[in-house]
C-alpha positions in Angstrom: 121.1 56.6 75.3 121.8 57.5 78.8 123.2 54.8 81.5 119.8 55.1 83.2 118.0 54.0 80.1 120.5 51.3 79.3 120.1 49.9 82.9 116.4 50.0 82.6 116.1 48.2 79.2 118.4 45.5 80.5 115.6 44.7 83.3 112.5 44.7 80.8 110.4 41.5 81.0 109.4 39.5 77.9 105.6 40.1 79.2 102.8 42.2 78.0 102.3 45.6 79.7 102.2 49.3 79.5 105.1 51.6 79.4 105.3 55.3 80.5 108.0 57.8 78.9 109.2 60.6 81.0 111.0 63.8 80.2 113.5 65.6 82.4 110.8 67.5 84.0 109.1 64.2 85.0 106.3 64.8 82.8 104.7 61.6 81.3 105.0 62.4 77.5 104.1 59.0 75.9 102.0 55.9 77.1 102.1 52.8 75.0 101.3 49.2 75.3 103.1 46.0 74.2 102.7 42.3 73.8 106.4 42.1 74.8 107.8 44.9 76.8 111.5 44.1 76.1 110.9 44.0 72.3 108.6 46.9 71.8 110.5 49.4 74.3 113.9 48.3 72.7 112.9 49.4 69.3 112.7 53.1 70.3 116.4 53.3 71.0 117.7 51.3 67.9 119.1 53.7 65.4 118.0 51.6 62.5 114.3 51.8 63.7 112.3 54.3 62.2 108.8 55.3 63.5 108.5 58.8 61.9 109.2 62.4 62.9 107.0 62.4 65.9 108.5 59.2 67.6 112.1 60.7 66.9 111.3 64.0 68.7 109.8 62.0 71.6 112.7 59.7 72.0 115.1 62.6 72.2 113.3 63.7 75.2 112.9 60.5 77.2 114.9 61.1 80.4 113.6 57.7 81.9 110.7 55.2 81.6 108.6 53.0 83.8 106.5 49.9 83.0 103.6 48.0 84.4 103.3 44.1 83.7 100.1 43.0 82.8 98.5 39.5 82.5 97.4 40.0 78.9 97.6 42.3 76.0 93.8 43.2 76.5 94.5 44.2 80.0 97.5 46.3 78.8 95.1 48.0 76.2 92.7 49.1 79.2 95.4 50.2 81.5 97.1 52.2 78.6 93.7 53.9 77.6 93.2 54.7 81.6 96.8 56.5 81.6 96.1 58.3 78.5 93.0 59.8 79.9 94.6 60.8 83.1 97.8 62.3 81.9 97.0 63.5 78.4 100.6 62.8 77.0 102.0 65.0 74.4 102.9 62.5 71.9 99.8 60.4 72.1 97.2 60.8 69.5 94.5 62.5 71.6 90.7 63.5 71.3 91.0 67.2 71.4 87.4 67.6 73.0 86.0 65.9 76.1 82.3 65.8 75.2 79.5 64.2 77.2 76.0 63.3 75.7 72.7 63.5 77.3 70.4 60.4 77.6 66.7 60.0 78.5 66.3 58.0 81.4 63.2 56.3 82.6 63.6 55.4 86.3 61.7 52.0 86.0 63.1 50.8 89.3 60.7 53.3 91.1 57.1 52.4 91.9 56.2 55.6 89.9 58.7 56.0 87.5 59.8 59.3 85.9 61.5 60.3 82.5 64.6 62.6 83.2 67.8 63.7 81.4 71.0 61.8 82.4 74.6 62.7 81.7 75.7 59.2 82.4 74.3 55.8 82.6 74.3 53.6 85.8 73.4 49.9 86.7 70.4 50.9 88.8 67.5 49.2 86.8 66.6 52.2 84.6 66.1 52.1 80.9 68.3 54.5 78.7 67.7 56.1 75.4 70.6 57.9 73.5 73.1 59.2 73.4 71.7 62.2 72.0 74.0 65.0 70.5 71.5 67.9 71.4 70.5 68.5 75.0 67.9 71.0 73.7 66.2 68.1 71.7 66.3 65.9 74.9 64.7 68.2 77.0 61.8 69.0 74.3 61.3 65.2 74.2 61.1 64.7 77.7 58.5 67.6 78.1 56.6 66.2 75.3 56.5 62.6 77.0 55.4 64.2 80.2 52.5 66.0 78.6 51.4 63.0 76.4 51.2 60.6 79.4 50.7 62.8 82.3 53.9 61.6 84.1 55.2 63.1 87.3 58.1 65.5 87.2 58.8 65.7 90.9 61.5 63.7 92.8 59.4 62.6 95.9 59.3 59.1 97.1 56.1 57.3 96.4 54.0 55.9 97.8 55.5 56.9 101.2 55.0 60.5 100.6 51.3 60.3 99.4 49.5 63.4 100.6 52.4 64.9 102.5 52.5 68.2 100.2 50.1 70.1 98.1 50.1 69.2 94.2 52.4 71.3 92.1 51.4 73.5 89.3 51.6 70.5 86.7 48.5 69.2 88.5 46.5 72.5 88.1 47.5 72.9 84.5 46.4 69.2 84.0 49.6 67.9 82.9 49.8 65.5 85.8 47.1 63.4 87.5 48.2 64.1 91.0 50.4 61.1 91.7 51.3 62.8 95.0 47.8 62.6 96.2 47.5 59.0 95.4 44.8 59.6 92.9 46.3 57.0 90.4 47.1 53.2 91.1 50.4 52.0 90.5 49.1 49.6 87.8 47.5 52.3 85.9 50.5 54.4 86.1 52.6 51.5 85.0 50.6 51.3 81.7 51.4 55.0 81.0 55.0 54.2 81.5 54.8 51.3 79.0 53.3 53.7 76.4 56.1 56.2 77.1 58.8 53.4 76.5 56.9 52.5 73.4 57.1 56.0 72.2 60.6 56.5 72.9 61.4 53.3 71.1 60.2 55.0 68.0 56.5 53.6 67.7 54.6 56.9 67.3 51.8 55.7 64.9 49.3 54.5 67.7 50.1 57.7 69.7 49.2 59.8 66.7 46.0 57.9 66.0 44.9 58.3 69.8 45.7 62.0 69.7 43.7 62.5 66.4 40.7 60.7 67.7 40.9 62.7 71.0 41.1 65.9 69.0 38.0 65.0 66.8 36.0 64.0 69.8 36.7 67.3 71.6 35.9 69.2 68.4 32.5 67.3 68.0 31.8 68.2 71.8 32.7 71.8 71.1 35.5 71.6 73.4 37.6 73.7 71.4 40.4 74.4 73.8 40.9 70.7 74.3 40.9 70.3 70.6 43.7 73.0 70.2 45.8 71.2 73.0 45.7 67.9 71.0 46.4 69.5 67.8 49.6 71.0 69.3 50.7 67.7 70.9 50.1 66.0 67.3 52.4 68.7 65.8 55.0 68.2 68.6 54.9 64.3 68.0 55.5 64.9 64.4 58.3 67.4 65.0 60.0 65.1 67.6 59.7 61.9 65.3 60.8 64.0 62.2 64.2 64.4 63.7 64.9 60.7 63.3 65.6 60.1 59.6 65.3 56.3 58.7 68.6 55.1 57.4 68.2 51.4 57.8 65.5 48.9 58.0 67.4 46.3 60.1 66.2 48.0 63.5 69.5 47.6 64.9 71.7 50.0 67.0 74.6 51.1 65.3 77.5 53.7 65.0 78.8 54.7 61.6 82.3 56.2 62.0 84.5 57.8 59.1 87.8 59.7 59.4 89.2 62.6 57.5 92.8 64.0 57.9 95.2 66.5 56.7 98.6 67.4 57.7 97.7 68.9 61.0 94.3 67.7 61.9 92.1 64.8 61.9 88.3 64.8 62.2 86.0 61.8 63.0 82.4 61.8 62.0 80.0 59.6 63.8 76.4 58.9 63.0 74.3 57.6 66.0 71.5 54.9 64.6 69.4 53.6 67.3 66.5 50.9 66.4 67.2 51.5 62.7 66.8 55.3 62.9 69.4 58.2 62.9 69.0 60.1 66.0 71.9 62.5 65.3 75.6 62.8 64.5 78.5 64.5 66.0 82.2 65.0 65.1 85.4 65.1 67.1 88.9 66.7 66.5 92.1 64.5 67.0 95.5 66.0 67.7 97.8 64.4 65.2 101.2 64.9 63.5 102.3 64.8 60.0 103.3 61.1 60.2 100.4 59.6 62.1 98.9 56.8 60.0 95.0 57.1 59.5 94.4 53.5 61.0 96.3 54.4 64.1 94.2 57.6 64.5 91.0 55.6 63.9 92.1 53.0 66.6 93.0 55.6 69.0 89.6 57.3 68.6 87.8 53.9 69.1 89.7 53.3 72.3 89.3 56.9 73.9 85.6 57.5 72.8 84.1 54.1 73.8 86.1 54.1 77.1 83.9 56.8 78.3 80.6 56.1 76.5 78.5 53.7 78.5 76.0 52.7 75.7 78.1 50.8 73.0 75.9 49.5 70.1 76.1 46.0 68.8 77.4 47.1 65.4 80.2 49.6 64.8 81.1 50.5 61.1 84.3 52.2 60.4 85.7 53.8 57.2 89.1 51.8 57.3 90.3 48.8 59.2 92.5 49.3 62.1 95.4 47.3 63.7 94.7 44.8 66.3 91.2 44.7 65.4 90.4 41.5 67.3 91.8 42.9 70.4 89.7 45.9 70.0 86.5 43.9 69.3 87.1 41.8 72.4 87.6 44.9 74.6 84.6 46.5 73.2 82.4 43.3 73.8 83.6 43.1 77.4 82.7 46.9 77.8 79.2 46.3 76.4 78.5 42.8 78.3 77.7 41.5 74.9 79.3 40.7 71.5 80.3 43.7 69.5 80.9 43.6 65.7 83.4 45.9 64.1 82.9 46.2 60.3 84.6 47.7 57.3 81.8 47.6 54.8 82.9 47.3 51.2 79.4 47.4 49.5 75.6 47.6 50.3 73.7 50.0 52.6 76.1 50.3 55.3 79.1 51.1 52.8 76.9 54.0 51.6 76.4 55.3 55.2 80.1 55.2 55.9 80.7 57.0 52.6 78.2 59.7 53.7 79.9 60.0 57.1 83.3 60.4 55.2 81.9 63.2 53.0 80.6 64.8 56.0 83.9 64.6 57.8 85.8 66.2 54.9 83.3 69.0 54.6 83.4 69.8 58.3 87.3 69.6 58.4 87.4 72.0 55.5 84.8 74.4 57.0 86.6 74.3 60.4 89.8 75.3 58.8 88.1 78.4 57.5 86.6 79.2 60.8 89.9 78.9 62.4 91.2 81.3 59.9 88.6 83.8 60.8 89.0 83.2 64.5 92.9 83.6 64.2 91.9 87.2 62.6 89.7 88.0 65.5 92.3 87.2 68.0 96.1 86.8 67.2 95.6 88.9 64.1 93.9 91.5 66.3 96.7 91.4 68.8 99.3 91.9 65.9 97.4 95.0 64.7 97.5 96.6 68.2 101.2 95.7 68.6 101.8 97.4 65.2 100.0 100.5 66.1 101.9 100.9 69.4 105.0 99.9 67.7 105.7 97.0 70.4 107.1 93.6 69.8 104.6 90.5 69.9 101.9 91.1 72.4 100.1 88.0 73.7 98.8 88.8 77.1 96.7 92.1 78.0 95.1 93.0 81.2 92.7 95.6 81.6 91.3 97.3 84.7 88.1 99.2 85.6 86.6 100.7 88.8 82.8 100.6 89.8 80.9 102.4 92.7 77.6 104.2 93.2 78.6 107.6 94.7 81.6 106.1 96.4 79.6 103.4 98.0 81.2 99.8 97.9 83.9 100.8 95.3 85.2 97.9 93.7 88.0 97.0 91.0 88.2 94.5 88.2 90.9 92.9 86.3 90.3 91.0 83.2 92.9 89.0 81.2 92.9 88.4 77.5 95.6 85.7 76.1 96.1 85.6 72.5 93.1 87.7 71.9 90.7 85.5 73.9 89.4 86.0 77.5 91.3 84.0 80.2 88.5 83.9 82.6 90.5 81.6 85.2 93.0 84.9 85.5 90.3 87.2 86.2 90.4 88.9 89.7 88.2 91.4 91.7 89.2 93.9 94.3 87.2 95.5 97.1 88.4 99.0 97.6 90.0 99.2 101.3 91.9 102.5 101.5 89.7 105.1 99.6 86.6 106.7 101.0 84.2 108.3 98.5 84.1 108.2 94.6 87.9 108.8 93.8 88.4 106.5 90.8 92.2 107.6 90.4 93.0 106.5 94.1 91.0 103.5 93.9 92.9 102.5 90.5 96.1 103.3 92.4 95.1 100.9 95.1 93.9 98.1 92.7 97.3 98.1 90.5 99.5 98.4 93.6 97.8 95.3 95.2 97.9 93.4 91.9 101.6 93.8 91.1 102.9 93.7 94.7 101.0 90.4 95.2 102.6 89.3 91.6 106.1 90.1 92.8 105.5 88.4 96.0 104.1 85.2 94.1 107.2 85.3 91.8 109.7 85.2 94.7 107.7 82.4 96.3 107.8 80.5 93.1 103.9 80.3 93.4 103.5 79.7 89.6 100.0 80.6 88.9 97.9 83.4 90.4 99.2 87.0 90.0 102.8 85.8 89.1 102.0 86.1 85.2 102.6 89.6 84.2 101.1 91.1 81.1 102.7 92.2 77.9 100.7 95.5 78.0 98.4 97.1 80.6 95.2 98.6 78.8 93.8 101.1 81.2 89.9 102.3 80.8 90.5 105.9 80.2 93.1 108.4 78.9 96.1 110.5 80.1 94.9 110.4 83.9 94.5 106.6 84.2 97.6 105.7 82.3 99.7 108.0 84.4 98.4 106.3 87.7 99.4 103.1 86.2 102.8 104.2 85.2 103.4 105.7 88.8 102.6 102.4 90.4 104.9 100.5 88.1 107.7 103.0 88.7 107.3 102.6 92.5 107.5 98.8 92.1 110.3 98.8 89.8 108.4 97.3 86.9 108.8 98.2 83.1 105.4 97.1 81.4 103.8 99.2 78.6 100.7 101.1 79.3 97.9 102.2 77.0 94.7 104.0 77.6 91.6 103.1 75.8 90.2 106.5 75.1 86.5 107.0 74.7 84.5 109.9 73.0 81.5 112.0 74.3 79.1 109.0 73.6 81.3 106.8 75.8 82.6 104.7 72.6 86.1 103.9 72.2 87.9 106.1 69.8 91.6 105.5 69.9 94.8 104.5 72.0 96.7 106.9 74.4 100.3 105.7 74.4 103.5 107.6 75.3 101.4 110.9 75.7 100.1 110.7 72.4 96.7 109.7 71.2 96.9 107.1 68.3 94.0 106.8 66.0 92.6 103.4 65.2 90.5 102.2 62.3 87.1 101.6 63.8 86.4 98.6 61.3 89.7 96.9 62.0 89.8 93.6 64.1 92.1 95.4 66.5 89.6 98.0 67.2 86.9 95.3 68.0 89.2 93.5 70.3 89.9 96.6 72.2 86.1 97.2 72.6 85.5 93.7 73.7 88.3 94.0 76.4 87.0 97.4 77.6 83.4 96.1 77.8 84.5 92.9 79.7 86.4 95.0 82.2 83.4 97.1 82.7 80.9 94.2 83.0 83.1 92.3 85.5 83.5 95.3 87.6 79.7 96.1 87.4 78.6 92.5 88.1 80.8 92.4 91.4 79.4 95.8 92.6 75.9 94.7 92.0 76.5 91.6 94.2 77.8 93.7 97.0 75.0 95.9 96.7 72.5 93.0 96.8 74.1 91.5 99.9 73.9 94.7 101.8 70.4 95.3 100.8 69.1 92.2 102.2 71.0 92.7 105.6 68.7 92.6 108.6 69.4 94.0 112.2 68.7 90.3 113.4 72.1 89.5 111.7 73.9 91.6 114.0 72.6 89.9 117.2 74.9 87.1 118.8 73.3 83.8 118.6 70.8 84.5 115.8 71.4 82.6 112.8 69.7 82.1 109.5 67.3 79.6 110.8 66.3 81.5 113.8 65.9 84.8 111.8 63.5 83.0 109.5 61.6 81.5 112.5 61.2 85.0 114.0 60.1 86.6 110.8 57.3 84.0 110.6 56.2 84.6 114.0 56.3 88.3 114.3 54.8 90.8 111.6 57.2 93.7 112.4 60.0 95.0 114.5 57.6 96.7 116.8 55.8 93.3 117.6 59.0 91.6 118.1 60.1 94.4 120.6 56.9 94.0 122.6 57.4 90.3 123.0 58.6 88.8 126.3 61.5 86.5 126.8 59.0 83.6 127.3 57.3 84.5 124.0 60.6 84.6 122.2 61.7 81.4 123.6 58.6 79.7 122.3 59.5 80.4 118.7 60.9 77.5 116.7 64.6 77.0 116.8 65.0 79.5 119.7 66.3 78.5 123.2 66.4 80.5 126.5 70.1 81.9 125.7 69.2 83.1 122.2 65.9 84.6 123.6 67.6 86.6 126.4 70.1 87.8 124.0 67.7 89.0 121.5 65.4 90.6 124.3 68.5 92.5 125.7 69.7 93.7 122.3 66.1 95.0 121.4 65.6 96.9 124.6 69.0 98.7 125.0 68.3 102.4 125.3 70.5 103.2 122.1 68.4 101.1 119.8 65.7 103.1 118.6 63.1 102.6 115.9 65.1 105.0 113.5 68.3 102.9 114.1 66.4 99.7 113.1 65.0 101.5 110.0 68.6 102.5 109.1 69.7 98.9 108.8 67.8 98.3 105.8 64.6 97.0 107.5 61.2 98.4 106.8 59.7 99.1 110.5 56.2 97.9 110.3 56.0 95.5 107.6 59.1 93.3 107.8 62.0 92.1 109.7 
């Protein structure tokens, strides 16, 4: 224990609060709460106190700590959770994924409400349904509701904007009755919204009966297209409602939560039950250590999950009891704004649901272990294969480069990075070739590599941290001997020693081997290493082509109007609407140009003078990429 920590311990108050442990690099490595700060924090530094291997490792790294005094233990719980979410400390039990779930939102605060997807709930007077694990299912349900009840999809303000614009395609497809034209009263539209809310609450029997009646009536009147439409709607309603399996008859909102844990991972399975029906399920992985107790992992999940989920159900059933259950229940109730009950059922229907969730958690955890093994074979295992072929020590970071151009026009280079066998897209870089004219791939590659590593050396000298300062364990060139020697030449000039290999292709432009140390090395085409090289090569090519296309696209939509001082996008659009061709524009007087929307006298004079310069000919205008007699 250092003198700094001894002095801090002596000043700790006997009050509730939150403590934050820092390491020598000033990183927060652990956040905890305490009913009594002095009693709890002192425990970490008592030799007789044993909290497991993880806490022992953490204590050895503590350089100093800070604390915040709270009025109550509940307030400390909230503050602790906020700090954990913000700093994600290394030694706290953490949710591994930060998932958000969609909701169906009915904007009942509007005069003419809409049914839309929302990623979070707000206190705006809307009604929310969810959360739903599948965004696709939410989109399908919203589309179905809009078709069933002919609800509007636009975001205009009504009745203020009645008749201001033409009706949209939904009106012409008879999926909306033209609210924008004022053809339906607020009261009639409100009845449709009530029906939609009833449907979203799970009451589909009346909807199906009404659709069946309309289908039969349309068929009797020999309106077979209408009958087919109603038939398809009936099928869609049945599919939508079949996703919701009845799991309870108490018509309550509840979450069923179970935990599965092994030496390295914990998985939480949660079933969402709304109005007595299961609307979906989801699982979450937790970062845990060998000595983390299951009840503590469950408590950490409840805190972190329900701190960001706006809709908390009345009943939460968990597979095992948790410490400080009363305080957690109080916090959940305050978050919900109504009483929340936390149960650990021992028998009955809810116990069976918990057991089912627990079984699913175990199966998912086991399946994920197998998936991770396969993924490791595709990534780290593949990197080891490549390292073995090249006889190099561990390779973790690879960089690949490629050049793209069209007959030398707009030459660009790409740099893609794979770290531990996976694309590291935040490290991708693109280069616009500056010093090379024409289709010279070797010279272009030399420029790209020189710029990349010169910039990297500069970042290292300035301790810039990220960016180009991270050098690869190996450079993979898209080609054979020529490209490899270009890279080695650049590295030699800069005084760098980085292995370089070429990804050699056959006559069909498919990878066939690696060129390294002036020798082409064969590689098994069925191996994971070969597949990784192919992915790296394809990604470098894709990234270069995408950048090149974007530059070509920008050049092709360039107009000569863009080159005239004082003519911006708004004025260019107004001129293009007012004049059919460049010839018409050149024949206009200054007064006619000034009369165009968004133009003023100065801009009109500038445009007129530009158009009537002797060197500006029709041919010159055509060469700027503008078709002379049809468009500007």
